[in-house]
N, C-alpha and C positions, 0 to 999 in steps of 0.2 A: 497133337489132338486137340488142344486147347484153341489154338488159333483156327482149325478146320469148324470147331464148333461156333466160336464166335462168327465167323465166316457165314455160316451155315444159317447161324440165327438171324444175321444183319439181313442176308438175303430173303430169308422166311417174313422177317417185318417188311422189307421194301414189297413183296410179292403181295402180302395182306392188305398193305395200304394201296398199292395199284388195283387191288382187285376190289377195294372198297369205293375207290375213285370211279372205278369203271360202272360200280353198281349204282352210285348215288351222285353220278355226275350231272344228271338233269335238275338235280336242286341246287347245284351252283350256277346253272345256265338259266334257268326260269326260276323269276321270282314273283310270284303272283300274289296279289292282293285278292285273297279268295272271298271276301266278306261281300254280302249282298249291297249291291250299290243302290241310292235312294230311284226314287220314279224319275224318267227323263224329264218330265215336265216341271218337277220342283228343282232342276238345277239349270236347265235352259228353257225358256220359255218358249213354247209352241213345240217343244221337241216330243217326240213319242217313243215308248218302247216297243221293240220289235222283236220277235224271233224268228230263227233259221234252222232248218234242218241240215245235220251234214251227213254226209255218205254212209257213216257207220253208225247214225243212228242218235246221235246227241242233237239237244236243243239247246242252242245258244242264245242268250240275250245281248242285245245291242241299241242303241240309241239311233235314230233317225233325226236329222235337225235339219228343218228346213231353210232356205235361204231368206234373209232378211227383207229383201227387195224384189219385187215383182218383176215377169219377164222370165226370157229363156236364161237357164243357168245350168251350171256345171254340177254334177255330183261327184264329192270328194269319198272314196272309198279308203277310211285310214286303217292302216295296219301299225298297231302301236309297238313298241319295244319290249323288252323282257320282264318289266317289272310295273306293278301298280295295277289300276284297273281303268274302265273308262271314264268314270269320275273324275280322274287325273288330266285326261284330254279335254275337259269342258270348255277350259279358257281357247282351246284351240279351235273346237268347233265354232264357238262364238266368233272368233276372229272371221272364220271363213265365211260363216253365215251373214256378217256384216258386210262383206264383198260381195255378196250376192252368190253364193254357193249353196247347195245343200250337201249335208255331210252324213254320212254312217259311220258312228262310231262302233267298232267291233270289238269285242274281248273275246280271246282264244278260249279253249277249254281248259278249265281249272282259274280262270280268272273272272272277277266280279260274280261271284255265286254261280259260275256255269259248271255245269259236270264234266268230270274227265281230268285227264292229266296230260300235261303239254308235252310234245315232242315235234321233230321236224315234220314226221308224216301227219300228226295230229293238225298242226298249224297250217297244213299245205289242205287238207280236207276244210277247215274251218274258213278259211279264205275263200275256198271257193264255193263253200255255202252262202256266203256273203255275196259273191258275186252272181248266184243264181236268183238270190233274193232280190237284188238289184234289176237284173237283165229280165229275168222270167217273171216274176211277181209283181215288180212295179214298172215293167216294160221299159227299164232307161235303156236307149240305144246306147251301143259302145263308143259312139262319138261324142258323148256328152260325158264320159266317164274320166275320172284322174284317180289314178292310183298313186297315194301318199304312203311311204314307209319310213317308219321311226327306227333307225338303228338295227335292231333283229327284223322289225317289220320290212325293212328295205328287203332282206332275203324273201319274206314271204312274199311281197307284191311283185318282186321280180319274178319269182317263179311263175305266179299268177301270168304276168304281162307276156310270158314268153307263149304261154298257151292260148290265153285271151287278151290280144291286145287291146289297149284304152286309147282314148286320145291323145293321153300323155302320162307318163312316169316319172315321179318325184321321190326321190331319195334322200333323206337326212341321214348323215353320218354312216353310211354304208361300210359294212367291212368287206374285204376280198373273199375270204372265205371264213368259217367259225374258227377253224384250226389256227388259221393267221391271228386272228384277235386274241384266242385263249393262249396263244404262245406269247402273246406281249405281257399277259399276266401272270401265267404259271411257266416261265423260263426254264423252270427245273424239273418239269413232267415233260413226258413224251406225248404229248397233247395229239398230236396227229394220229397215234396208234391207239390212243384210247377213247378217241371221241366217237359216238353212235350217231350223233347228229351233224350234217356237214355242210348246209348252206351255203354252196358254191357259187356266190353273188357274181363275181368277175366273168367265170365261165359261164354262167347262165345268160348274162345280159348281153352276150354275144348274138343271141337268138330273138332279142326284144327288137319290134320293128316301130314301135312307138317313139315320138322324142322323147328325152331323157334328160331330167335336170338333177343335179348333185349339189346339195346343200352340205357345206360343213363348217365346223369353227376351227379356228386354225391353233387354239391351245385344246384340243379335247385330249382329255388323257385317259378315256375308256376306251375309243377307236381312233388308232393314230391317223391323221389327218392324210398322210400318204397313202394308206389304205382307200380311203375314199377317192384321192386322188386318180388312183390305178383304176378303181372302178368308172370313174369318168371318162378316164382315155379310152377303156374298152368298150365303152357305150357312144364313144364320140358325143358327150354329153354337153350340155350347158352347165359349167360349174360356177357355183356360187359361193365364196369364201366369206365368213364373217370373222372379222380381226378379233383376236383376243377371247374369243367363245370357247367355252368349255361345254363338254357333253351334255350336262343337265342344266346349263344356262337358260334363264326365261327366255333370252333372246333367240335361242334354238328349239325353243317347246312352243312357242306362239309369237313369238317378235315380229316385227314389220318386215324385216327382211325375208324371213322364212314364209310369212302369207304373202307378200309381193312374188317369189319364187313359184309359189303355187297358183296364185292369180292370172299370171302373164302366160301361163301354160293352157288358158281356156282357149 
């Protein structure tokens, strides 16, 4: 009886822990900096604060950054990763602007002072609100649009590209699916069974008709490089490998090789 009680107690603890993980898993996936951000023009000269409305009624703040050079330009829709807020992507926007591209720096719900809580469905609505803002409010033609996704954001813009094709799709450090990425960091958990958000990038990208470029760091410790290569193979994409780069190294955030990869898709 003692062994039975111990076994039942252990099972009870395991079930409780798995239940808590299931309930609070999004706290592990999404790491927003929810504090209000500065005014766009105070961070990036010429940038403006803009707002967009999601299909479920949220108003999201974003920054619109003009190109530093006159003439015809691409517009880069930036889907950020799972942490921080748009102020962290200001150097990226500045580098793209210097190359003659306009940039929309989006913050998802729950990030950068925006209302709501992030989820796969929520981010899906957020990126479509950004797309409507560009194509309907600003009348940007699809042939002028480049979608750029960073890590988790790669999943967000891949889903958008399958429905609304851009001129080009650039993915930095994409995973094949969220369960595969989670399994690398929590191998002791039944991640695939527990996950509520899926983000099936490798599956979705087969429906993308736009040219695709995948950028990865060969020493990425967050998203295994082989997962990014698998996404590139599924899309028949141009692959740019940055030797020695880890997931959050500066060269993968706004370095010349990354900016070149986005710029040449124009």
